[in-house]
N, C-alpha and C positions, 0 to 999 in steps of 0.2 A: 504493500500500500504506500510506503514511503516514496517509491519511485513512480507512482501513478501520475503525478503532475508533470514529472520530467518526461515520461514516455509520451504523454499527451502533447506536450510542446514539441518534442522531436518529430512526431508523426506529421505535424502541421507543416514542417519545412525540413525534410530529410537532407542531410549534407553529405558531401563526398569525404569519407573518412579512410585514411590510410592505416593499414594494420602491418606493422613492421615485421612481425613474426608470422607471416602468412602460412607457413607450413605446419605450425603447431596445431595439433588435433583440437585442443581446447578453443583456440581461436576460430577454427573452421566450424566447430559446433556452435560457437557464439554467433558466427556469421549466419548460420541457418536461422537462428532465432531473430537476429537483426533483420534479415530479409523477410521472414514471416510477419514480423511486427511492423515492417515498413518504416523503421526509424532512421535508416542511413543508407547511403550508396557506397558499399565497400570496395576498396582497392587493396589488393594483397601484394605484399612484397615477398617473392619466393619463386621457386622453380616450378614451371608448369607441370612437369611429370610428377614431382613429389606431391604437389597440392592435389592433383587428380587422384593419385594413389591414396592419399589420406582420406579424401572425400568418399571414395569407393569403399575403403576399409571400414569407415565409420557408418556407411549406409545413409549418407546425407543426400538431400534432393537438390542442393544448390549446384548451379552450373556456370562455368566461365562464360562471359559474354552476355548471359541473360541476367544473372544475379550479382555478379561481381566482375571486376577486371583484375588482371595480374600485371605487375611490373617486376621485371627481373633484369639483372645486369648482363645476362647473356641471351642473345638472339631475341630480344624484345624490341619490336619496332619503335615503340614509344621511348624506351630508355635510350636506345642507340641514337634516335633522332635528337634527343635532348641532352645527351651525355656531355657535350662540350659546354652547354649552358650550365649544367649542374656543377661540373668540377670547377669551372671558372668562377661561378658564383661563390662556391665554398672557399676557393682560394682567396677571392677578393675579401671575404669576410674574416679570414683567419691568417692572412699572410704576415701580420705582425704578431702572431702567436706561434710562430715557428713552423707553419704549414707551407711546404714548398709545392710547386705545381705538380711534380711527379707524385708526391705523397697525396695530394688532393685527388688526383686521378684514381689512385689505388683505393683510397678510403671510400670514395663515392661508389665504386664497384662492389666493395666487400662489406659495407656497413648498412644494413637495412634501415636502422633508425635514422642515419644521416640522409639516406635516400628519401625517406618519408618526410623528414623535416624540410628538405629542399623543395619537395613537391608542394608542401604547405606554404613555404616562404614565397615560392614563385607563382602561386595561385592555381596550381594544377590539382589541389585538394583543399578541403576546408578545415581538416583537423587530423590529428595523429594519435594513434594508440600504440604503445610499445611497452617493453619492460617485462614480458612474460619469461624472458631468458636474460641472465646476466645481472650485473649490479645496477642498482637504481642510479647511482651517481654517474656511471658510464653513459647511460642514456641521456641523463640531464645535461651532460657536457655538450653533446651534439645539439640538443635542443637549444641550449643557451647560446652556442656559437652561431647558430643559423637563424633561429626564430627570435631569440632575445626576450627581453622583459617588457611588460606593459609600460607605457609612458608614465613617468613619475616614480617608477620603481627600479631598483638595482639588483634584485634577487628574486628567487622563487621561494615558495613555502609549500608545505604539504599538510593536508587535512584528511582525517579519516572519519567516517560515520560508523557509529556502533548502534545496533538495534538491541537494546537491553530489555528485560522484562518490565513492561510498564512505561518505558521511556526511550527516546532516541537522543543520542548525544553526538556532537561533533567535537573532535579533539585535534588540536594543532599546537606546534609544528612537529609532526611525527617522524619526518625523514630528512630534512634538509639542513637547517641551521642549528649548529651545536649550542651556541650561547648567544642568542639574538639580543640586541640592545632594546631598550624601551621603545625607541622610535620604530625599530623593525617589528616589534611585537604589535605595536599600534597599527602599522601598515597591514600586517597579517590579519589582525582582528577585523579590519574593515573589508579586506578582500574575502575573508571567510564569511563574514556576515552577508555579503553580496551573494556568495554561493549558496548559503543556507536559504536565502529567499527563493532561489531557483526550485527548491523542494516545496514551495508554498508554505514555508515555516517562518514565523517572525523570530529573528534571532534574539536570544536572551543570553548575554555574555557574562561569564564568570572568569575573573583573573585569579588563577590559583597560586597558592604559596603554602609554605609551612607556617606562615604567620596569618593571623586573622585580624583584619582591621587595626593594624598597628601594634599587635602584641609583641613583635620582635623587630629590631632594626638590623637586618642583614642585607648583604648586597642584592639577593634575589627579591626579598620583600620590598625593599626600597624601589627596585626596578619595576615591580608590578604596580606600585603606587604611581610611579611616573607614567606608566602605560595608561592608567585610569585618567590622570590629568590630561594626557595628550588626546585621549578619546573624547573626553568631555568638551575639549576645545574644537576638535576636528569633526565630531559627529554628535552634537548635543542631543539629538533625538534617539540615539542608540541606547537601548536598555542594557546597561553594563554596570558591574559593581566589583569591588575587590579592594585589597587583596584578601583572599579567604581560603579556608580549608576546603578540601573536596566535598566533605559531607555537608558543609554549609551551602555549597553551590547547588546540591541536589535536594536538599531538605530545607524548606522555607522556615520551619519551626526552629531548627538549629541556628539558622542565619538570624532570625529575629531575636533569639536569645542573646546572641553575641553582639548584634548591631541592629537595634529596633528601627533605625531610620534608613535602612537599606533601600536603595532605589530600584533594586531588582526584585520583582515579584514572581512568586511561583518557583518552578524548577528551572535552573539554567539549562540551556541546550547546546551552548557553544563554550567549550572549556579551553581557555588559553593558558598554556603552561609556560613556566619561566625558562625552560631549557629543553633541548632535544631529548636528553635522558629522561626527564620527567614525563614528557609527552609519549615517547615510544614505550617506556616501561608501563605506564598507566594503560595505554591503548592495548598492548598485548596481554596484560593481566586481565583486563576486563573482557577482552575478546574471548579468552578461553574459559575464565571462571564464571562469567555471567552472560556473555553474549552469544554462546553457542556457535561461535565462529561466523556470526552473521554480520558482515561488514561491507561497506562500500568505500572504495578508495585504494591507494592514496589519491586524493584529488590535488592536482598541481595548480597552485595559485600564483598569479603574477606573470603569466606568459603573455607575449604579445599577440599570439594566436592560439586557438584551442589545441591543447596537447595534454595528454595524461600518460604518465609513466607508471605502469603497474609493477607488481612484484612477481617473482617466479612461482609463488603459491596461489596466484590468482585462479579462481574457478571460472567455469563457463558463465555462470550467472553474474559474477563480478565483471567479467569482460563485457557482457551485454549491458549491464547497468552503466559502466563507465563510457561505453559507446554513446548511450543516450545522453549522458551528461556532456560529453564532448560536442555533440550536435547542438545541444541547448546553449552551451557557452559560445557557439559560433553564430548566434542569431544576429 
C-alpha cells in the first residue's frame, strides 16, 4: 500500500529507465512486473544471448523489441553509433580527474553503470537503476562523475524506508556520508522530506541523538541542534523537532514527558541520524528485528537526474519499487 501512490504516478507518465545489470535474473523478473504494471520503458545493458537465455530459463513473457530494448558494447547498432559521443563525453567530464582518452574508451565499453549514466546524461534515457552487483560507492562514483548533483548541492545522500508493525519510517543517511556536518544534514532532511511527499506522506522529522532536548552537550548533540536551527530558518513550515532519543521520536507520550512544548506531533516518520554509523546500524537492526526485511531503498538523494543505486541483496520487489520511484523522480 505504501507504494500505491508512487505506482499511480508512474503509470501516468512511464519513463525510459536504464537497468545497468540487465543480465541479472532478478532484474529480468522485475522487468516483467514493470512491463505488466506499465510503469516504465526498460532499457537493458547486457549481452543479447545471455539476456535471452535468462528470460527463457526463468519462463518470462517479456521480449526484446516489444517490451524492452538492449544496449551492449559489442555488435549493438545503437552503442556503436554513439560510442564516440559516449567516450568523448566521459573524457570531457573527467579529464582533470586522471581519465585519459584510451582509458575513457575502455571504461565506456566495460562498465554498464557508466554506460547507463551516459545515456541519462545525454538524454537517451530518463533514469538509471544499478547496484545489484558490486559496491555501492563504485556505482556512485560513475554517477557522480557523469550525472552530478542537483543545483545547490555538492553531494549525495541515501535514505531507506522501513515498513514496521504499525508504522512506516524513513531513515537517513544510511550509505553515503560518514560524518555529515549540520548544514549537510539540513540539506539531506529537506531532500528526504521532498521524497517522502512522493509517497503521499506528510513528513514529520525527528533529529536523533543520544541527548534529548539539551540533556548533554557533545559534538553530535550540538550538531543536531544546529540542524534544527538551520531547518527552522530554511523551511519554517516543516514539522521537525530535536535533538531527541529514538523512543521519543516514535512515542509522543515519551516526547511530551521530556519536552511538553515539542512542535512535533504524533509519531515521527523521517529519522535523521547524526552519522552514517548511527543510520546504517539502526536501519539494519530494525530491518531484521522488527521489519521482517520489508524495505525500500536505498533511495539516492541529491542527483541531478533520476538515479538509484541499489545493493547486491536487492529483491525483485525492491527493484520494481525503486523503478517506480525513479520514474516519479523524473517527472
